[in-house]
C-alpha positions as CSV (number, residue, x, y, z in Angstrom):
1,M,12.0,0.8,-8.4
2,S,11.6,4.0,-6.3
3,Q,10.3,4.0,-2.8
4,T,7.1,5.9,-4.6
5,T,6.4,3.5,-7.3
6,H,4.3,0.7,-6.2
7,T,2.0,3.1,-4.5
8,T,1.7,4.9,-7.5
9,S,1.5,2.1,-9.7
10,I,-1.8,0.9,-7.4
11,N,-3.2,4.5,-7.5
12,N,-3.1,4.7,-11.4
13,Y,-4.6,1.2,-11.5
14,F,-7.9,2.7,-9.5
15,Q,-7.7,5.3,-11.9
16,V,-8.6,3.0,-15.2
17,P,-11.9,3.8,-16.5
18,G,-14.4,1.1,-15.2
19,R,-12.3,0.8,-11.9
20,D,-13.5,2.3,-8.6
21,P,-10.7,4.7,-6.7
22,A,-13.0,4.8,-3.8
23,A,-12.3,1.3,-3.7
24,L,-9.1,1.5,-2.6
25,S,-8.1,2.5,0.8
26,F,-5.1,2.3,3.6
27,E,-5.2,2.0,7.3
28,E,-2.0,3.3,9.4
29,S,-0.6,2.7,12.7
30,S,2.5,3.1,14.4
31,T,4.1,1.4,17.5
32,G,7.2,1.8,19.7
33,P,9.0,5.0,20.7
34,S,9.1,7.9,18.9
35,D,13.0,7.3,17.4
36,K,12.1,3.7,16.9
37,V,9.0,4.1,15.5
38,V,7.3,0.9,13.3
39,W,5.0,1.9,10.7
40,T,2.3,-0.6,9.5
41,V,0.0,0.0,6.4
42,V,-2.8,-2.1,5.4
43,C,-3.8,-1.9,2.0
44,K,-7.7,-3.0,1.4
45,V,-9.4,-3.3,-1.9
46,N,-13.3,-3.0,-1.1
47,G,-12.3,-3.7,2.8
48,Q,-10.5,-6.8,2.0
49,T,-6.8,-6.8,3.0
50,K,-4.8,-6.9,-0.3
51,G,-1.3,-5.9,1.3
52,T,0.4,-5.4,4.5
53,G,3.9,-3.5,5.2
54,S,5.9,-2.6,8.1
55,A,8.7,-0.4,8.0
56,S,10.7,2.5,10.0
57,T,8.8,5.0,7.9
58,K,5.2,5.5,6.7
59,T,6.1,5.9,3.1
60,E,7.7,2.7,3.4
61,A,5.3,0.7,4.7
62,R,2.8,2.0,1.9
63,N,4.8,1.3,-0.5
64,L,5.4,-2.3,0.5
65,A,1.5,-2.7,1.2
66,S,0.9,-1.3,-2.5
67,K,3.6,-4.0,-4.0
68,Q,1.8,-7.1,-2.0
69,A,-1.6,-5.6,-3.0
70,L,-0.8,-5.3,-6.8
71,E,0.4,-9.0,-6.6
72,A,-2.6,-9.9,-5.1
73,L,-4.6,-8.3,-8.0
74,G,-2.1,-9.9,-10.4
75,Q,-0.2,-6.9,-11.6
76,S,3.3,-7.4,-12.1
77,T,5.9,-5.3,-9.5
78,A,8.8,-6.1,-11.3
């Protein structure tokens, strides 16, 4: 799967009629020096944490958090 697949998939999941796209949110933070930054992204649904991802890029961290959230929602990530 490509790096953006899980992020795209969770956004698409919330675009289905009957689901509220506003229920999905991400919180991003970074730690460390700029040359060795670690991004942490928390994926929330209705304010509840459903996934967390940490990586050297914000995109990768968001993708990991999205994958965990999809799994928590009972969606296949394979």
